[in-house]
N, C-alpha and C positions, 0 to 999 in steps of 0.2 A: 492763611494759606497753609497748604499741606504738602506732602511729598508728591512725586510725579504720579501720573496715571499708571505708568508701567510698574513703578515700585509698589503701588497699592494692589497690583494684580487685576486692574480693570481693563475693559476692552475700550481702546481709544475710539472705536466706531460709535460708541454710545455717548461720547463726549467730544463732538467734532471740533469745538473751539479750543480744545486743550492741546498741549504738546506732550507727546508720550514720555519723553525723557526730560521734560522740564517741570518746574514747580507748578502744581495744580492751583489755579486761581479760582476761588469760590466766587464766581461772578454771576451774571444774570441768569444763565440757564440753571445754575444750582439754586439761586434765590427763588426761582419759580417753583421749585419743589417744596420750599418751606414757607413761602408767603412773601411778604414785602421785604425789600432790601434792608430796611432799617432793623428788621427783626434779626438779622444775621448776627449783629453784635450781641444779642441776648442768647445766642446759641454757642458762644465761645466756651470751650471746655467740654462740650458734649462729644459723644462718640460719633466719629465721621460716618460710620455705618448707618446711624440714624438719620444723619443729615442727607446722605445720598440715597437713602431708602434701599440699602443692600444688606439688611440685617435678617434676611429670611434664613430659615434652617434648611439645609440640603442633606438628604440621606442618600448615600451611595449603596446600591444593591448589586450583588453579583448573582446573575441569573444563570442557571444551568441550561445547556442547549435544548433539553427536551421540553422546556416550558416557555414557548414563544408567547403564550398568553400573558406572562408576567413582564414582557418587555413593553409595558404600558402602565400608566397611572391607575387605570381602571383595574387591571389584573392584580397590581400590587395591593390596591385597596381591598379587593376581594380576599386575597390571601391574609392580609393583616387582620381583617375582621374576624376571620375564622380562628387565626392564631390567638387573638385576644378574647375569643369567645363572645364577640359582639355581633350585632346584626349589621350586615352590609347595606347601607342605604345608597343605592346607585343613583347619582344625579342625572345620569345619561340613559336611564331606563326607558324614558319616553321615546328614544330613538327607535326602539324595537316596535313601537306602536304606530309610528308614522306610516301611512299608506300612500305612497307616491305613485300615481298611475304610470304604467309603462307606455312608451311611444316608440314607433319605428324610427322616427327622426324628430329632432328638435332644432328649430331654426335652420333646417336644411342639413343638419349633421346626421350621418349614419355610421354604424359600427359593424365590423365583421371580424370573426375569429376564424382563421384558416388552420390553426395549430391547437386544437382543443386538448391535446395531450400535454401541452406546455402552459396553456392559459385556461384556467378553470372557470373564471368569471371576469367579465368586464362591464363596469357601470360608468356611464357618463351623464353628467348634469351640466346645464348651461347657466351662466350668470351674466346678465347684461347691465349696461349703464355702470360699468365698473369705474371706481375712482381709485387709481393707484396712489398710494401714499404710505406713510409710516404707520406702523401698528400701534395700538394703544399701549401705554406704559406697562400695564399689568401683564399683557401678552409678552412684551419684550423681556421683562424681568423673568418670567417663567421659562421662556426659551433659553435665556442666558444661563439660568440656573441648571438647565439640562445640558449646557454646552453647545447649544445651537445659536448660530448668529442670526440676527434679525436682518432681513433683506427688504421686503415690502409686505404690505398687509395681505396680499393674495398668497404669495409664497409662504409667509409665516403661518397662515391658516393651515396649509397642507402639513407643515412640520408640527404644528400644534396638535392637529388631529392624530398624527402618527404617534406622538408622545402620549396623548391622552387615551387613545383607544387601541394602539398597537398596529394600525393599518396604514402602511405607507401610501401616499397619494402623490398625484402630479397635476399641475395646472398648465393648459396650453392656451395661447392666444388663438382664437378660432380663425382669425384671418391668415395665420401661418399654415393652416391645414389645407393643402391643395385639394379642391373638389369637395371639401368638407366631408371627406370619407376616411374614417379611421379603420386601418386593417391591422390586426394582430397576426403577424406571420413570422416565419423563419427568415433570417437574413440571407441575402445572396452571397455567393463566394466573393471575397475581397470587397464586399460593400463597405462604404466608408460613412462615418458620421463624426461631426465635431460636437463633443459634449459640452455641458455647461461650464466646465473648467477650462475651456479653450484648447482642448487637446483632441487631435484627430485619432479616431479609433478605427482599426480595420477588423471587420467582422467576418464570420464564416457561417456555413449552413446549419450549424448546431446551435446558433444563438437566436434568441427571440427579440424582435423589435416591434415598436409601435410605429406605424408608417401611415402616411397619407397616400394619395393616388400616385405620387411620383417618387418620394423619398422617405427614409426613416426619420422620425422626429424624436425618438427616444429608444434607449436600450432598455428593454423590458426589465423592471425590477432593480435596475442599477442606477441610471441617471438619464435625465432628459437631454434633448439636443439643443444646441445653441440657436438653431433655426426656428424653434417654437418658444423661445424664452419670453416671459412676461416683460413687456416694455412699459415705459411711463405713459405711452399714449394708447395702451391696450384698453379696449372698451367692452369686449365680450370675451369671457373666459369659459373654457371647457374644463371641468374638474373630472379627473379620472381616478376611479378606485377599482383596482383589479387584483386578482390573486393568480400567481404564476407558480409553476412547479419549482420547488426549492432547489432540487439538484441542478436543474438547468441554470438557474440564477447564479448558484455558486460557481459552476464551471465557467460561465460567462464572465463573472466578476474577476476571477483569477486570470482568465485568458487576456482580458483587456487591461489588467493591472489596476483595477478600480474597485475598491470595497467602500461601500457607503452605508449610512444608517439604514437605508431602505433594503439593500441587498443583505445586510446582516440579519434582518428580520425575515425576509422572504426565504432565505436558505434554510431556516429552521422549520418552515412549514406553517402557513397561516390558514385560517378558516375562511372559506368563500362566504360564509354567512355574515361575517363581520363587515364585509365590504360595503354593504348597503347602509349600515349604521354610520360608518365613517363618512360616506359622501353626504348623507343627510346632515351630520354634524358640521361638515365644512360649509354647506349652504346656510345652515343656521347661524354660524359665526359671521358669514359675510353680511347677513342682514343685521345681526346684532351690533356690529361696529360700523355699519352704514357704508360698506365698501361696494355695494351693488345690489341688484334685484334678481331674485331667483326666477328662472323661466320654468313654467309648470311642466311637470312630467320628468321622466328619466328614460334613458336607453339602457336596458339590462340584458346582456347576452350571457347566458348561464348554461353552457353546453355540458359541463361536467359537475353534476350535483355532488355535494358533500355527503359521504356515507355516514349514517348514524350508527355509532358503535353500541351494540347491545351485548352484555356479558352476563351469563347466569351467576347468581349470587350463591356461592358455595361456602357457607359459614365455617364448616368443619375444615375445609381445605385452607381457607384463609388463616384460621387459628394455627393450623399445622405449619403453614409457611412462616408466620411471624412469631410464633412461640407464645401466643396469648390464649386466653380463654374468654373471649368477648362474646356477648350474646348477639343475636341477630339484630335486635332493636338498637343496641349500642353502635353497631356498625352502620346501620341505616341513618342514625342521627348524625354521625360524623360525615357520611357521604352527602346528605342532604344540605348540610351547612356549606358544602363545597359546590352547591348547585347540581350535584349528581343525583338524578332521580333513581328511585327504586320502585318498580311496578311489577307486581306478581312475581317477585323474586328475580327480576331481571334488572340489572344495572344499566341505565341509559346515560351515557356521557353527554354533557352539553356541547354545543357546537364549538366552544372555545377550548375544549379539552381533548384534542385529537390524540394526545399521548396516552389516553386511557383506552387501551385496545384489548387487553386480556385480564385474566383473573389476578395475575401477579401485579398488574398496575393498580387494580382495586385494593389489593392487600397493602401495597405501598402507601396509598392514600389514607387508609385506615390507621396504619402504624405511625405515619407522620404526625397525626393529630392526637392519637392515643398517647404517644410519647416514647421515644427510644429509652429514656431514662427509667421507664417503668418495667423494662424487660429484665427478668431475673437472669442470673448467670447459671448456665446449665452445660452439661457435657453433650457432645454430639450423640444424637440417638438415631440418626439416619443410617441407612445401609451405605457402607463405604467400599471402595474398590482398592485393591492392593496394586500400587504402581509397580511397574517393572520395565525392563528394557526389551525392545523387540529383537528379532533375529539379527538384523543388520547392526544395531548398536552393540549387541553382545560380541559379534564377530570383530567389530572395530576395536573393542576393549581387549579382546584376546590378542589380536594382531599387534596392538600398541604395546602391550605388556611383553609380548614375545621379542619384539625388536629392541625394546629398552634392555631386556635381559641379555640380549646378544650384543650389547655394546653400542647400539645406535642412539643418536640424540634426535628428539623430535623438534621440528621447527614450525613456525606459523608464518604464513605468507599472505599477501594481499590477493584478492580475487581479480585483479586488473593486470593488463599488460599493455604494451604499445606494439605497434607493427614492427618497430626496430628490434624489439626482443625476439620476434618470430623470425626475422631476417637473419639474426645472429645464429639462430638454430637451423639455418639452411632451409627455412620455409619460404616458398615463393608465392606469388599471387595466384598461381594455378593450384595450389594445395588446398585441401578441405579445411585445414586449420585456419587459413585466412579467409577463404570464401564463405565459411560458415560462422565467422566471427560475429559477436554481438557488439555493435558499436554504441558507445555511451554518448548521449546528447550533451550532457554537461559534465565533462570529465574534470577531475580534480586538477590534473596537469597533463602535459603532453606525454608523460610516462605512463598514464593510465587511461588510455582511449578506448580500449576494448576489454570485454570480459575474458577471462582466461579460457582459451580453447585447449591448451595443453599445459601441464604443470612442469615441463622440462625447463623452460626458460628461467622460472623463479628458482628452481633447484640449482641450475647452473650459476645463477647469480650468487647464491649462498656459498657454493663451492669455490667460486672465484674469490669472494671476500675472505674465506678461510685460507685460501692459498696465498692471498696477499698478506695476511697476518702471519704467514710462515707456520701455520698449524699443519701437523703431520697426522697421518692415519685418521682422516676425517670420515665419519660415517653418519649420514643424516637420513631422516625420513620425514614425510609430510603427508598429512591427511587433509585433502582439500577438494573442492568441486571444480569441474570444468563445465563450460556452457557453449553449446552449439546451436546455431540457427538452422536446424535441419529442415529442409524442404520449405525454406522461407516462412518458418513458423511465425515469427514476429510480424511479418507483413500481413499475415492472415489472423492477427489478433490472438495468437496462441503463445504459449510459453516456450522458451528455448529448452533443448534437451540438456538435462543436468546429470552429471555422473560423479559419484564419489571415487576419487582416485587416490591410491596410495603410491607415493613416489619415493623411491630409494636412490640416493646418490652417494658415492663414496670414491675415495682415492687412497691407496696405501701400497706400500711395497710388498705386502704379504697377501694381498687379495687379487684374484683373477676372475675370469669369466665363470669358472666352475664354482668358485666360492659364492658368487652372486646367484648362480643357478640354484645352489643348495639353499640359499637364503629365501629365494622366491618359493621353493618347494616347501620349506618350513612354514611359510605364510599360508600357503594353500592347505597344508596338512592341518594346521591348528584351526583353520576356518571350516574344515570338514569337507574339503574338495579333494577327492582321491583319484578320480578318473579324468585324465586329460592327456593330450598328445603334445609333444614338443616338436615344433616345426621351424625350419630355417626361415629367417625374415631378411629379405634383400631390398625391399622397396621403401622402408622407413629412412628418410634422409638424415634423421637425427642420430642414427646408430651406425656403427661400423658395418659395412655391407657383408663382411665374412664372419663377423663375431656378434651376431644378434639372432635371437630366436623368439618365437611366440609360444605361448601355452594355450592350446585350443581345447574347447569342449565342443566336439563336432566342428562346425565352421565358425564358431563364435570365439573370438580372441579374448581371453580373460586377462592375459598378462603379456607384456613385451619386456625383454631385458637383454642386456648386452653392453659392449663397450660403446662409448660415445664416439661419434664420427670425428676423426682427427681435425677436419675443418671446423667443427663446432668448438672443440677445445682450443683451437688457435684463435677463434673469434673472441673467446673469453680470456685470452692470455694465460692459458694453463698449459704447462709443458708435460704434466703427468697424465697417465692413462686414467680416464674417468669411467666408472661403471654406473649405469643407470637401469632403473626398472620402473615400469608403470603397471600397476595392478588395478583393474577395474573392480572395486569392491561390490558394486551393484550386481555385476555379473557373477562374482564369486558367491554372493549371498543367494542368488537365483539357483545356482547349481549345488550349493553345499548341502550336505546331509549330516544331521547331528545325532542320528540314532546309531550308536555304536553297538557292535556285536562282540560278545566276549566268548572265547573258546578255550578249552583246556589245552595244556601243553601236550603235543603229540609224543607218545612214548615209543613209537617205532623209529628206527634209524632212517637217516636220509641216504639217498644214492646220489653221488656227485659225478658230473661229467664235464669235461672241457671240450670246447669246440673252437677251432681257428679256421678262418676262411679269407679268401682274396676276393674283393669286390671293387667295383668302380669307385673312383674318388667321390663322385656325385651321390652315391648311396648314403643315406643318413642312418645312423645306428638305430633310431627309433623305428624305421621300417623293418630292420632285422629283428628287433625285439618283438614286434607285433606278430611276425610269422612264428617265432619260437613259442610265444604264449599260445597262439591259436592252435598249433599242432601238438601241444603238450597235453591236451585233454584233461585239464584241471589237475594234473599230477605235479606241475611245476610249482615249487614253493618260492624259489628265488632265481633271478637271472642277474648276473653282474658282469659288466664290461671291465676287463682288467688289462687289456693291451690294444694299442693301435700302432701299427708299424708301417713305415713307408720306406721303399728302396727301389732303385732301378732294376734290381733283379726280379721284382714282382711284375714289372711291366710299366709302360707309360700310363699315367693317371690311374694307378692302382694302389690299393692299400690293404693291409691285413688287419683284421679285427678278431679279437679272441674273447670268448665269453666263458664264464663259469656258471654251470647250471646245477641247481639242487632240486631233486625230486623227493616228495614225501607225501603220504596220505595218512589219515587218522585211523583207519580200520585195519591196516595190514602192513606187512613188510613187503616192499616192492622187490621184484626179482630182476636180475640182470637182463634176462631175455625180453621182458616187458619194456625196459628202458631202452634197450638196443633198438627195438622196433620203432620206438618214438623218435630216437635220434636219426634213424634212416629216413623217416617221414619228414623231419625238420630239414635235413640236408636236401632232400629231393625238392621240397617246396622253395628253398632258398635258391637252388640252382635254376628252377623253372621261372620263378618270379623276378629275381634280382640278378640272375647270371652269376651266382656265387660259385666259387670253386674251393673245395676242401684243401686247406694248405697242408702239404705233407712234409 
């Protein structure tokens, strides 16, 4: 006696009278393998592998996805022969010479393909007088060595052919096919099928099924249905050998959560030309082991013919690609050993090598068998390109360096938010920030359910953390992306709108609105954006309605800055005044100009004037500055606001603003009379447009 079946690593299904976790008894079924029972005593001390007949050698290959032809014993044999410089003697070559006549129907069976874009070829052959039973021992051993469990002789034949020739197959009980009509079609919406593993699968219109006149009997390329399973009383079997579009099989297998040996082969792309060889081999095996009788003829529906790849043989280019100096004859010799023909300097790939599509593929085949070890070490002699950063990346680097030099610290944040984060920032369901949110189907947690539509919530969270840690004078900035589902882009299979946003957040006793304004102006200046307008912002709920502004280029907002709304700071349990800024770096890059102009220092003196006026409280200083610059006729060098004064003596809702103006030109000294005339024009335009009155 020996250890248990389980301890020996054997499959209990192959030893039905044994106990998996109990002592293995070398009884009658084992004796049959070695002869008479009395001979067993003479075998004591021998290797149990010899006694059980499990002493075969198994070689495990790792196949790259681009070589589906090597997912078979035949393909591996072909590669091995070439590698060892031996002649490949294919024992299945006769399958290519078999000429089985085509028929429209066999024993009443018909086949139709309604989705030729997903099913390239479908072949059916019928076997009658089937005797369902165990497979011969040699077949079971070979299947077990490949990790495939033996089921019965018919099913085992389909698996054996798949392993031998690389073509997945399926077998139906002909009596389970309603109307004896097979249709290869797209599944209906929410159509259901119970597969061979007893699981119900819900299908959709993008999936391909094999169906009879009433129901699906298999998920094409993945697994058969339970309703067409081979039973012990099955007498007539339909063998199917078909080739499906690999992309469709892969998506279907993932969608239904079922990856099989068949689907793993189909998704890599199989040759329709191999389907006929496979089904002929299956029928040949049926007759070889006495499992049934083949019905004459086959049904072969082949709507999408396999394209023959023809590639011009450019010897010079191949040598250039792989760094060799091989002759044309040497290349042809290597290719022909791989069954790749060369006729009139045209490379013709065999049907089983669909991966050979262009000259680079031909060069790869030559180099594989010439030998990578034979390549010499050389320096790069091809033309190279000098890598560099684009305009946007350069601006981001300049901005980041500027802010660090000004004492700010960079932070990195996630690209996800939750709706609760937006609510804390006073964003309601009617705001675009929430309506245009990109929702995540499989979020990491409840805190990360949507993509970031605004960077303010994450910045506020970081400021809250620093405030809780009792950190003072906190100045942070963050470079990140925001995502917006503009015009329902995702529903239309388009990408969401992405923006690179620079976010600044700070709190300090020494910083105020104007400090932040200067910081934003520095960012725009170092980016190369000099022409913009500053306009009051009152609609953004995340900011203080009276202490917030936009920087616009035309009507395009490139930056928003100001104090955070007190309601927002309260939601984050922060008692200090928070300063925030959001700068759209994509828009800044769009309008930035990097070509600087240099001018000599003007040697003529400047003429200075001060002007003070009373205007309505609603008038913004930016409007006043525009009029001053417009009427100065390019003589104005600098305009500076130096005083804003409010008093009841000025009148209700009135304020006084005072500017210092500096005039200068490069070619002459300006005269007082010239400047006086300009000042009169400025005052007249201010009075006419803004209702300003000169303060006396």
